[in-house]
KESE-568936 format. One line per field, with one value per residue: z negated, y negated, x negated of N, C-alpha, C in turn; residue in one letter. Coordinates in steps of 0.1 Angstrom, whole numbers, padded with zeros to 4 digits, always signed. Each point is the difference from the previous one (the first is absolute). Last residue first. Example, Ala and Ser with C-alpha at 12.3 -4.5 7.8 and 13.67 -1.06 7.14 Angstrom:
REM KESE-568936
n.Z c(-0071, +0001)
n.Y c(+0022, +0057)
n.X c(-0128, -0003)
ca.Z c(+0000, +0000)
ca.Y c(-0011, -0012)
ca.X c(-0009, +0009)
c.Z c(-0008, +0000)
c.Y c(-0011, -0012)
c.X c(+0008, -0009)
aa c(S, A)
This chain:
REM KESE-568936
n.Z c(-0844, -0055, -0048, -0044, -0039, -0016, -0014, +0003, +0004, -0012, +0017, +0037, -0011, -0022, +0023, +0014, -0017, +0015, +0037, -0005, -0012, -0003, -0037, -0030, +0024, +0049, +0041, +0002, -0007, -0014, -0006, -0025, -0001, -0011, -0026, -0047, -0038, +0009, -0007, -0042, -0019, +0016, -0019, -0038, -0001, +0011, -0032, -0027, +0019, +0003, -0042, -0016, +0025, -0012, -0038, +0004, +0023, -0015, +0009, +0028, +0035, +0041, +0031, +0016, +0028, +0045, +0033, +0037, +0012, +0021, +0014, +0031, +0015, -0006, -0044, -0038, -0006, -0023, -0046, -0017, -0002, -0038, -0040, +0001, -0015, -0044, -0023, +0002, -0023, -0047, -0018, +0001, +0011, +0001, +0034, +0049, +0047, +0044, +0031, -0009, -0027, +0016, +0034, +0044, +0046, +0023, +0035, +0033, +0032, +0050, +0046, +0039, +0012, -0027, -0048, -0020, -0012, -0040, -0038, -0007, -0019, -0046, -0030, -0006, -0032, -0044, -0014, -0009, -0018, +0002, +0040, +0015, +0032, +0039, +0042, -0005, -0019, -0008, +0025, +0041, +0039, +0047, +0041, +0043, +0044, +0015, +0010, -0034, -0038, +0003, -0004, -0042, -0021, +0011, -0014, -0045, -0015, -0005, +0022, +0008, -0042, -0031, -0008, -0011, +0019, +0024, +0028, +0005, +0034, +0036, +0038, +0033, -0006, -0050, -0039)
n.Y c(-1034, +0020, +0008, +0031, +0043, +0043, -0020, -0047, -0051, -0041, -0045, -0003, +0004, -0037, -0039, -0011, -0036, -0043, -0007, +0014, +0037, +0045, +0030, +0021, +0028, +0021, -0006, +0005, +0039, +0030, +0048, +0039, +0045, +0050, +0040, +0014, -0029, -0043, -0011, -0005, -0043, -0033, -0003, -0024, -0046, -0018, -0007, -0040, -0041, -0009, -0015, -0046, -0032, -0007, -0027, -0047, -0027, +0015, +0036, +0024, +0026, -0001, +0022, +0029, +0011, +0036, +0036, +0042, +0032, +0027, +0031, +0049, +0046, +0041, +0022, -0027, -0024, +0018, -0007, -0041, -0012, +0019, -0026, -0040, -0002, -0001, -0044, -0031, +0007, -0012, -0043, -0024, -0046, -0049, -0031, +0009, +0027, +0005, -0029, +0014, +0026, +0045, +0031, +0009, +0011, +0016, +0006, +0010, +0048, +0027, +0031, +0032, +0035, +0034, -0012, -0015, +0032, +0025, -0020, -0002, +0039, +0005, -0024, +0021, +0035, -0012, -0035, -0053, -0046, -0040, -0032, -0021, -0005, -0012, +0017, +0003, -0032, -0026, -0003, -0017, +0005, +0006, +0001, -0029, -0018, -0007, +0034, +0032, -0008, +0010, +0045, +0019, -0009, +0023, +0047, +0007, -0024, -0041, -0044, -0036, -0016, +0032, +0005, -0039, -0012, -0011, -0009, -0010, -0022, -0025, +0002, +0024, +0047, +0018, +0031)
n.X c(-1181, -0007, -0033, -0021, -0020, -0027, -0050, +0001, +0021, +0024, +0008, +0033, +0046, +0025, +0011, +0044, +0031, +0004, +0024, +0049, +0031, -0015, -0018, +0035, +0035, +0003, -0031, -0050, -0033, -0045, -0029, -0033, -0033, -0028, -0016, +0013, -0006, +0011, +0044, +0018, -0004, +0032, +0040, +0004, +0000, +0040, +0036, -0006, +0006, +0045, +0022, -0005, +0023, +0045, +0010, +0001, +0035, +0049, +0039, +0032, -0015, -0041, -0037, -0048, -0039, -0022, -0024, -0027, -0045, -0051, -0035, +0001, -0001, +0032, +0005, +0005, +0036, +0036, +0000, +0015, +0043, +0022, -0003, +0020, +0047, +0009, -0002, +0037, +0042, +0002, +0011, +0050, +0029, +0002, -0023, +0019, +0012, +0016, -0028, -0051, -0034, -0012, +0010, -0033, -0035, -0051, -0044, -0029, -0002, -0005, +0001, +0003, +0034, +0003, -0001, +0039, +0029, -0004, +0014, +0043, +0021, -0005, +0032, +0044, +0003, -0001, +0037, +0011, +0001, -0034, +0001, +0049, +0044, +0030, -0011, -0047, -0044, -0044, -0055, -0038, -0042, -0043, -0023, +0020, +0020, +0046, +0029, +0000, +0028, +0045, +0016, +0006, +0038, +0041, +0005, +0017, +0044, +0028, -0019, -0034, -0016, -0022, -0050, -0036, -0049, -0053, -0054, -0057, -0039, -0016, +0042, +0030, +0004, -0010, -0025)
ca.Z c(+0008, +0014, +0006, +0009, +0002, -0004, +0005, -0007, +0009, -0003, -0013, +0005, +0006, -0008, -0006, +0013, -0006, -0012, +0007, +0007, -0001, +0010, +0009, -0009, -0014, -0009, +0004, -0005, +0010, -0005, +0008, +0001, +0000, +0009, +0008, +0013, -0003, +0000, +0016, +0005, -0007, +0006, +0016, -0003, -0006, +0013, +0009, -0009, +0000, +0017, +0006, -0009, +0002, +0014, -0002, -0009, +0006, +0001, -0010, -0011, +0000, -0009, +0002, -0009, -0011, -0005, -0010, -0004, -0001, -0005, -0012, -0001, +0003, +0013, +0011, -0002, +0008, +0013, +0004, +0003, +0009, +0012, -0002, +0001, +0015, +0008, +0000, +0006, +0017, +0004, +0006, -0008, +0004, -0010, -0013, -0008, -0013, -0006, -0004, +0013, -0003, -0012, -0005, -0014, -0007, -0002, -0012, -0004, -0009, -0014, -0003, +0003, +0004, +0013, +0006, +0002, +0014, +0015, +0000, +0006, +0016, +0009, -0003, +0011, +0014, +0004, -0005, +0012, -0003, -0015, +0000, -0004, -0012, -0011, -0002, +0009, -0002, -0011, -0002, -0016, -0003, -0016, -0004, -0014, -0002, -0008, +0010, +0010, -0004, +0001, +0015, +0004, -0004, +0007, +0016, +0005, +0001, -0010, +0003, +0012, +0006, +0002, +0009, -0008, -0005, -0008, -0002, +0000, -0014, -0002, -0007, +0003, +0017, +0006, +0002)
ca.Y c(-0011, +0005, -0006, -0010, -0012, +0003, +0014, +0008, +0011, +0011, -0004, -0004, +0012, +0011, +0002, +0009, +0016, -0002, -0001, -0012, -0012, -0008, -0005, -0012, +0001, -0002, -0002, -0016, -0005, -0006, -0011, -0004, -0014, -0007, -0003, +0007, +0014, -0001, +0002, +0016, +0010, -0003, +0007, +0015, +0002, -0002, +0011, +0016, +0003, +0000, +0015, +0009, -0002, +0008, +0013, +0004, +0004, -0014, -0002, -0009, +0004, -0003, -0012, -0001, -0004, -0015, +0000, -0015, +0002, -0010, -0006, -0011, -0006, -0007, +0009, +0006, -0009, +0000, +0016, +0002, -0008, +0007, +0015, -0001, -0002, +0015, +0011, -0002, +0004, +0015, +0002, +0008, +0012, +0008, +0001, -0009, +0005, +0009, -0004, -0007, -0013, -0006, -0005, +0004, -0009, +0004, -0002, -0009, -0011, -0002, -0014, -0007, -0012, +0006, +0007, -0009, -0005, +0009, -0002, -0015, -0002, +0010, -0007, -0013, +0005, +0007, +0012, +0013, +0010, +0011, +0011, -0003, +0008, -0008, -0001, +0007, +0005, -0005, +0008, -0002, -0004, -0002, +0012, -0004, +0003, -0012, -0010, +0003, -0002, -0015, -0003, +0004, -0005, -0016, -0002, +0004, +0011, +0010, +0007, +0005, -0011, -0001, +0008, +0007, -0008, +0007, -0004, +0008, +0004, +0004, -0010, -0015, -0002, +0000, -0016)
ca.X c(+0004, +0001, +0015, -0002, +0014, +0017, +0002, -0007, -0006, +0000, -0011, -0012, -0005, -0004, -0014, -0008, -0002, -0009, -0014, -0005, +0012, +0001, -0013, -0006, -0006, +0015, +0014, +0007, +0007, +0010, +0001, +0014, +0001, +0006, -0007, +0005, -0004, -0016, -0004, +0006, -0008, -0017, +0001, +0001, -0011, -0014, +0003, +0000, -0011, -0007, +0005, -0008, -0014, +0000, +0001, -0012, -0014, -0010, -0008, +0005, +0015, +0001, +0013, +0015, -0004, +0007, +0009, +0008, +0014, +0008, -0010, +0000, -0014, +0000, +0004, -0016, -0007, +0002, -0003, -0015, -0005, +0003, -0007, -0015, -0001, +0005, -0011, -0013, +0004, -0008, -0012, -0006, +0001, +0005, -0007, -0004, -0003, +0007, +0014, +0009, +0002, -0005, +0010, +0009, +0008, +0012, +0003, -0008, +0010, -0008, +0003, -0013, +0001, +0000, -0013, -0006, +0004, -0005, -0013, -0004, +0004, -0007, -0016, -0001, +0004, -0013, -0004, -0001, +0013, -0003, -0011, -0012, -0002, +0004, +0013, +0006, +0011, +0010, +0013, +0004, +0014, +0006, -0005, -0005, -0011, -0006, +0004, -0007, -0014, +0000, +0000, -0012, -0011, +0000, +0000, -0016, -0004, +0002, +0013, +0002, +0005, +0015, +0009, +0014, +0012, +0011, +0014, +0011, +0003, -0013, -0009, +0004, -0006, +0012, +0001)
c.Z c(+0015, +0007, +0017, +0008, +0010, +0006, -0003, +0005, -0010, +0006, -0007, -0010, +0005, +0006, -0007, -0009, +0009, -0006, -0016, +0004, +0004, +0002, +0012, +0014, -0003, -0014, -0010, +0004, -0006, +0012, -0006, +0012, -0001, -0003, +0013, +0010, +0009, -0001, +0001, +0014, +0003, -0006, +0002, +0016, +0001, -0006, +0009, +0008, -0008, -0002, +0015, +0003, -0007, +0003, +0014, +0000, -0008, +0008, +0003, -0010, -0015, -0003, -0015, +0001, -0012, -0011, -0001, -0015, -0004, +0000, -0005, -0013, -0001, +0006, +0016, +0008, -0002, +0007, +0015, +0001, +0003, +0012, +0011, +0000, +0002, +0012, +0006, -0002, +0005, +0011, +0003, +0004, -0010, +0001, -0013, -0012, -0007, -0015, -0006, -0002, +0011, +0001, -0014, -0003, -0014, -0007, -0001, -0013, -0007, -0006, -0019, -0009, +0003, +0009, +0015, +0005, +0001, +0010, +0008, +0002, +0003, +0016, +0009, +0002, +0008, +0014, +0006, -0009, +0011, -0002, -0015, +0000, -0005, -0012, -0012, +0001, +0011, -0002, -0015, +0000, -0018, +0001, -0013, -0003, -0012, +0002, -0004, +0013, +0013, -0004, +0002, +0012, +0004, -0008, +0003, +0013, +0002, +0002, -0012, +0002, +0015, +0006, +0003, +0008, -0012, -0003, -0008, -0006, +0000, -0016, -0008, -0007, +0001, +0018, +0014)
c.Y c(+0003, -0011, +0003, -0006, -0014, -0007, +0002, +0013, +0009, +0011, +0016, +0004, -0004, +0013, +0012, +0003, +0011, +0013, +0003, +0003, -0011, -0011, -0007, -0006, -0013, +0003, +0000, +0003, -0011, -0010, -0007, -0013, -0007, -0015, -0008, +0000, +0011, +0014, +0001, -0001, +0015, +0008, +0001, +0008, +0014, +0005, +0003, +0010, +0010, +0004, +0003, +0015, +0009, +0002, +0012, +0017, +0005, +0000, -0015, -0001, -0006, +0006, -0004, -0012, -0003, -0002, -0015, -0002, -0017, +0003, -0009, -0008, -0018, -0007, -0005, +0011, +0010, -0006, +0001, +0015, +0001, -0006, +0006, +0015, +0000, -0001, +0013, +0008, -0004, +0003, +0016, +0003, +0010, +0015, +0008, +0002, -0018, +0003, +0010, -0006, -0008, -0013, -0004, -0007, +0004, -0013, +0005, -0004, -0009, -0009, +0002, -0012, -0006, -0009, +0005, +0003, -0014, -0008, +0013, +0001, -0012, +0001, +0006, -0006, -0010, +0002, +0006, +0010, +0014, +0010, +0007, +0012, -0005, +0008, -0004, -0001, +0011, +0008, -0006, +0009, -0001, -0002, +0002, +0018, +0000, +0005, -0011, -0009, +0004, -0005, -0014, -0006, +0002, -0007, -0015, +0000, -0001, +0012, +0009, +0008, +0001, -0012, +0001, +0012, +0009, -0003, +0008, -0008, +0010, +0005, +0007, -0008, -0014, -0003, -0001)
c.X c(+0004, +0005, -0001, +0008, -0007, +0010, +0013, +0000, -0008, -0002, -0004, -0012, -0016, -0002, -0003, -0014, -0005, +0002, -0008, -0017, -0009, +0010, +0005, -0013, -0006, -0007, +0010, +0011, +0008, +0010, +0014, -0001, +0014, -0002, +0006, -0007, +0005, -0003, -0013, -0008, +0003, -0009, -0012, +0000, +0000, -0012, -0012, +0005, -0005, -0013, -0007, +0004, -0008, -0017, -0002, +0002, -0010, -0011, -0005, -0009, +0005, +0016, +0003, +0005, +0017, -0004, +0004, +0006, +0006, +0017, +0014, -0003, +0004, -0015, -0004, +0002, -0013, -0012, +0000, -0002, -0012, -0007, +0002, -0005, -0017, -0002, +0001, -0014, -0015, +0009, -0006, -0017, -0008, +0004, +0003, -0008, -0006, -0001, +0008, +0011, +0007, +0001, -0006, +0012, +0009, +0009, +0014, +0007, -0009, +0012, -0003, -0001, -0011, +0001, +0003, -0017, -0007, +0003, -0005, -0015, -0006, +0002, -0010, -0013, +0001, +0001, -0012, -0003, +0002, +0011, -0001, -0011, -0019, -0007, +0006, +0015, +0006, +0011, +0006, +0015, +0003, +0016, +0001, -0003, -0010, -0017, -0007, -0001, -0009, -0018, -0004, +0000, -0014, -0012, -0004, -0004, -0017, -0007, +0003, +0013, +0004, +0007, +0011, +0006, +0008, +0011, +0010, +0013, +0011, +0004, -0015, -0010, +0002, -0006, +0012)
aa c(F, A, P, A, F, G, P, Q, Q, N, G, K, A, F, V, T, Y, K, G, S, I, G, G, W, G, S, C, N, E, H, L, L, V, I, G, S, A, R, A, E, E, T, L, L, H, M, R, W, I, V, R, D, H, W, E, D, E, S, L, G, D, N, P, Y, S, M, V, R, V, Y, M, A, G, L, T, Q, M, R, E, S, I, V, K, L, E, E, V, D, H, H, F, P, A, T, I, P, R, Q, W, N, A, I, C, S, A, V, A, S, V, R, L, G, A, S, T, L, R, K, Q, V, D, D, F, T, A, D, D, W, K, Y, F, P, V, G, H, L, S, R, L, E, L, E, E, W, G, L, E, L, H, A, R, I, Q, Q, D, L, S, P, G, A, E, D, S, L, G, S, L, T, F, P, V, Y, K, S, M)
């Protein structure tokens, strides 16, 4: 628990700096015991090689830090709704295996920016993809946290309701 507030605080570690040393130092200086992993030197979590992942895990444990969540590239601004879906499925598989090792439960996702589709077709594809990803997450014992930053679920408050109304094992909104 944080020294400053009666609940646990966690931050996106790479917002403190690109290196793991900077990320660890910032969280310890704040008195936080958890962090959210996203990238090292601009390389996303799922693209780390095994040696890098093992080193990060050891160094976080030595620093007394736990991982609260992993921020992914799944359905984010880099992957519009027309991007090949298999990239997201493959990323989720890598992330879920690593999350088990870290003891983390949550992975941030977005909901696919549009790329020229009609609103109805965009909606249908987003819901279909999110359903499949949610099933995979649930089966892996993790939870997708929908961040309304980029994509269908973030274009207005009315669309954010899809995240609130679709809470189920494997899926929840991030606020």
